[in-house]
C-alpha positions in Angstrom: 28.5 53.0 -146.9 26.1 55.4 -145.2 25.5 54.2 -141.6 22.1 55.9 -141.3 18.7 55.1 -142.7 15.8 57.5 -143.3 12.3 57.0 -141.8 9.4 58.5 -143.7 6.6 60.4 -142.0 4.5 58.1 -140.0 1.0 58.4 -138.5 0.7 56.1 -135.6 -2.7 55.4 -133.9 -2.3 54.7 -130.2 -3.6 51.3 -129.1 -4.1 49.9 -125.7 -0.3 49.2 -125.4 0.5 52.9 -125.7 -2.5 54.4 -123.9 -1.4 56.2 -120.7 2.2 56.5 -121.8 4.0 59.8 -121.9 4.7 61.0 -125.4 8.4 61.4 -124.7 8.7 57.8 -123.5 6.5 56.6 -126.4 9.0 58.3 -128.9 12.1 56.9 -127.1 10.7 53.4 -127.6 9.4 54.0 -131.1 12.5 55.8 -132.4 15.2 53.4 -131.1 18.7 54.8 -131.8 17.6 58.5 -131.7 19.3 60.4 -128.9 17.0 61.6 -126.2 18.1 65.2 -126.8 17.0 65.0 -130.4 13.6 63.7 -129.4 13.0 66.5 -126.9 14.1 69.0 -129.6 11.4 67.5 -132.0 8.8 68.0 -129.3 9.9 71.6 -128.5 9.8 72.5 -132.2 6.4 71.0 -132.6 7.6 68.5 -135.3 5.8 65.7 -133.4 2.0 66.3 -133.3 -0.8 64.5 -131.6 -4.2 64.8 -133.3 -2.5 67.6 -135.5 -1.7 69.7 -132.4 1.5 70.5 -130.5 2.0 68.8 -127.2 4.4 68.9 -124.2 6.8 66.1 -123.4 4.7 65.0 -120.4 1.5 64.6 -122.4 -0.1 61.2 -121.7 -1.4 59.5 -124.8 -5.1 58.4 -125.0 -6.5 55.4 -126.8 -7.1 56.4 -130.4 -4.7 59.4 -130.4 -2.9 59.8 -133.8 0.8 60.6 -133.4 2.6 62.3 -136.3 6.3 61.3 -136.4 8.3 63.4 -138.8 11.1 62.1 -141.1 14.2 61.5 -139.0 17.5 59.7 -139.5 18.5 57.1 -137.0 21.7 55.1 -136.6 21.6 51.8 -138.4 22.3 49.0 -135.9 24.0 45.7 -136.9 21.5 42.9 -137.5 21.1 40.9 -134.3 20.7 37.1 -134.2 17.2 36.0 -133.2 16.7 33.6 -130.4 17.2 30.0 -131.4 14.4 27.4 -131.5 15.9 25.8 -128.4 15.8 29.1 -126.4 12.2 29.8 -127.6 11.1 26.3 -126.5 12.8 26.9 -123.1 11.0 30.2 -122.6 7.6 28.8 -123.7 8.0 25.8 -121.4 8.9 28.0 -118.5 5.6 29.8 -118.2 4.1 29.1 -114.7 1.1 31.4 -114.7 -0.8 33.5 -117.2 -4.0 35.6 -117.2 -5.3 38.5 -119.4 -2.9 41.0 -117.8 0.3 39.3 -117.0 2.3 36.1 -117.1 5.0 34.7 -114.8 8.0 32.7 -116.0 10.4 30.4 -114.2 13.4 32.1 -115.8 16.3 29.8 -116.5 19.7 30.6 -115.0 22.1 32.0 -117.7 19.4 33.7 -119.7 19.3 37.5 -119.4 15.9 39.2 -119.0 16.6 41.4 -122.0 19.2 41.9 -124.7 22.0 44.5 -124.6 25.7 44.7 -123.4 26.7 42.3 -126.2 23.6 40.1 -125.9 21.4 39.8 -129.0 18.3 38.8 -127.0 16.9 37.9 -123.6 13.6 36.6 -122.2 11.5 39.6 -123.4 12.8 39.4 -126.9 12.2 35.7 -126.9 8.6 36.2 -125.7 7.9 38.8 -128.4 9.3 36.4 -131.0 7.0 33.7 -129.7 4.0 36.0 -129.7 4.3 38.5 -132.6 0.6 39.2 -132.4 0.9 40.6 -128.8 0.4 44.3 -128.7 2.2 44.8 -125.4 4.8 42.7 -123.5 7.1 44.4 -121.0 9.3 43.3 -118.2 7.6 44.2 -114.9 10.9 43.9 -112.9 14.4 42.3 -113.3 16.4 39.3 -112.3 20.1 38.9 -112.6 21.2 36.8 -115.5 22.5 34.0 -113.3 19.5 34.0 -111.0 16.5 31.7 -111.9 12.9 31.8 -110.8 9.8 34.0 -110.9 9.8 36.8 -113.5 6.7 38.8 -114.2 5.9 40.1 -117.7 3.1 42.7 -118.1 0.6 42.2 -121.0 -1.1 45.6 -120.4 0.3 49.0 -119.6 -2.2 49.5 -116.8 -1.0 46.3 -115.2 2.7 47.4 -115.6 1.9 50.8 -113.9 0.0 49.1 -111.1 2.9 46.6 -110.6 5.5 49.3 -110.4 3.4 51.2 -107.8 3.2 47.9 -105.8 7.0 47.6 -106.0 7.6 51.2 -104.8 5.2 50.8 -101.9 6.5 47.4 -100.8 3.2 45.6 -101.5 4.8 42.4 -102.8 6.1 39.3 -101.0 9.2 38.0 -102.7 11.0 34.9 -101.5 14.3 33.4 -102.7 16.1 30.2 -102.0 19.9 30.5 -101.6 22.5 27.9 -100.6 25.1 29.8 -98.5 28.5 28.9 -97.1 28.8 27.7 -93.5 26.2 26.5 -91.0 23.8 29.2 -90.1 23.6 30.0 -86.4 20.3 30.9 -84.8 17.0 31.3 -86.5 15.5 34.1 -88.6 17.7 37.2 -88.9 17.2 40.5 -90.7 20.1 41.9 -92.6 19.6 45.6 -92.5 22.5 47.1 -94.5 22.3 50.0 -96.9 23.6 49.3 -100.4 25.3 51.5 -102.9 26.2 50.8 -106.5 29.8 51.2 -107.6 31.7 50.6 -110.8 35.2 49.1 -111.1 37.7 50.5 -113.5 36.8 47.8 -115.9 33.3 49.0 -116.0 31.9 46.0 -114.1 29.1 46.9 -111.8 29.4 45.9 -108.1 27.3 46.7 -105.1 28.7 47.4 -101.7 27.4 47.9 -98.2 27.8 51.7 -97.5 26.3 54.2 -95.1 25.8 56.4 -98.1 23.7 53.7 -99.8 19.9 53.1 -100.1 18.1 51.4 -97.1 18.0 47.7 -97.8 16.5 44.9 -95.7 16.5 41.1 -96.3 15.1 38.5 -93.9 17.1 35.2 -93.8 15.5 32.1 -92.5 17.3 28.7 -92.4 15.5 25.8 -94.0 18.2 23.1 -93.8 21.7 22.9 -92.3 24.3 20.7 -94.0 27.8 19.9 -93.0 29.4 23.0 -94.6 26.6 25.0 -95.9 22.9 26.1 -95.3 19.8 26.4 -97.4 18.1 29.7 -96.7 14.8 31.2 -97.5 15.2 35.0 -98.1 12.4 37.5 -98.0 13.2 40.7 -99.8 11.7 43.7 -98.0 13.4 46.1 -100.4 14.5 45.3 -104.0 18.0 46.6 -104.6 20.4 45.4 -107.3 22.3 42.2 -106.1 20.6 42.6 -102.7 20.5 39.0 -101.6 24.0 38.3 -102.9 25.6 41.3 -101.1 23.6 40.8 -97.9 24.6 37.1 -97.8 28.2 38.1 -98.2 27.8 40.8 -95.5 26.5 38.2 -93.1 29.5 36.0 -93.6 27.6 33.4 -95.6 28.2 34.1 -99.3 26.1 32.3 -101.8 27.4 29.2 -103.5 28.6 29.7 -107.1 28.7 33.5 -106.8 31.7 34.6 -108.8 31.3 38.3 -107.9 30.6 38.3 -104.1 31.3 34.6 -103.2 34.1 32.6 -101.6 36.5 31.1 -104.2 37.3 27.9 -102.1 33.7 27.3 -101.3 32.7 27.8 -104.9 35.3 25.3 -106.0 34.1 22.7 -103.5 30.5 23.1 -104.6 31.5 22.9 -108.3 33.2 19.6 -107.4 29.8 18.4 -106.1 28.2 19.4 -109.5 27.1 23.0 -109.0 27.4 24.8 -112.3 25.7 28.1 -111.5 24.8 30.6 -108.8 22.5 28.9 -106.3 20.0 31.7 -106.1 16.4 31.1 -107.1 13.4 33.4 -107.0 11.1 30.7 -105.6 7.9 32.5 -104.7 5.8 35.7 -105.5 2.6 36.8 -103.8 0.9 40.1 -104.7 -2.5 41.7 -105.2 -3.2 44.2 -107.9 -6.2 46.6 -107.9 -8.8 45.6 -110.4 -6.8 42.4 -111.2 -6.8 40.2 -108.1 -4.3 38.2 -106.1 -1.5 36.2 -107.7 0.5 33.6 -105.9 3.2 31.7 -107.9 5.9 29.2 -106.9 8.7 28.2 -109.1 10.3 24.8 -108.6 14.1 24.4 -108.5 15.7 23.1 -111.6 16.7 19.4 -111.3 20.4 20.1 -111.0 20.0 22.3 -107.9 17.5 19.8 -106.3 19.9 16.9 -106.9 22.7 18.9 -105.1 20.5 19.4 -102.1 19.6 15.6 -102.1 23.3 14.8 -102.2 24.0 17.2 -99.3 21.2 15.7 -97.3 22.6 12.2 -97.9 25.9 13.2 -96.5 24.5 14.1 -93.1 
């Protein structure tokens, strides 16, 4: 059986979702499965035209531009299972805030933000299934699969660009709740430790504190001290992969339920108390976007995490 499928010539008119996007990125998204080198070759040869003219890979599309996409063969991917009705209801019910340019979800733990790496779907695929009429829905940032809490989805490309600028310039206040091992000593502390991504032989991604890593700063503030653990409020000054988890480990207070950077005995003890997941929750976001306004969102803890805190409090 042939594992490729032909795509006929297409004329695509650029709508608001595509306006402002580079033509190479537009093609990478439109022609899923086509290698990047093939797309740049199409552009170099002039086989892709905008308004009947040749363009360079960095050309930014305008509203109403007509893109000619030539016939091209792409790898046929296996059919993926759509999100179940239960997952779709879970996503729909988790919306905390929405306006004309963005929405914020209280992402459940265990649900990835997008499909891939063996996953048929994630939050963004679920949202698109819920809203097939939406012209533009894109993740504005990421959360680990096991982390719950505030996740921003852009509904306009202009909002996505402004949000990414805000992230690069440190213009967002992001606060997490984390239950960590041991009783925290002292008050607020900044964990200023550069982080570097590594990969194990198995291909699993890990992050380590390293002088060769990127500057990374987290501010830890104790909210409650229990017999053998502490509830912390963590402000992210930078936004590196696994930052809170690795900085907590580096401080000597790994996060409860963390099977990658945590303490096995502590995790086992917390599991005995009913903890079934990583206790890391993106609890609060505060930011202001130009021409959009100020957004402040708080995501409540799921009942299971709140019940664990109630039980720890009762043991004091």
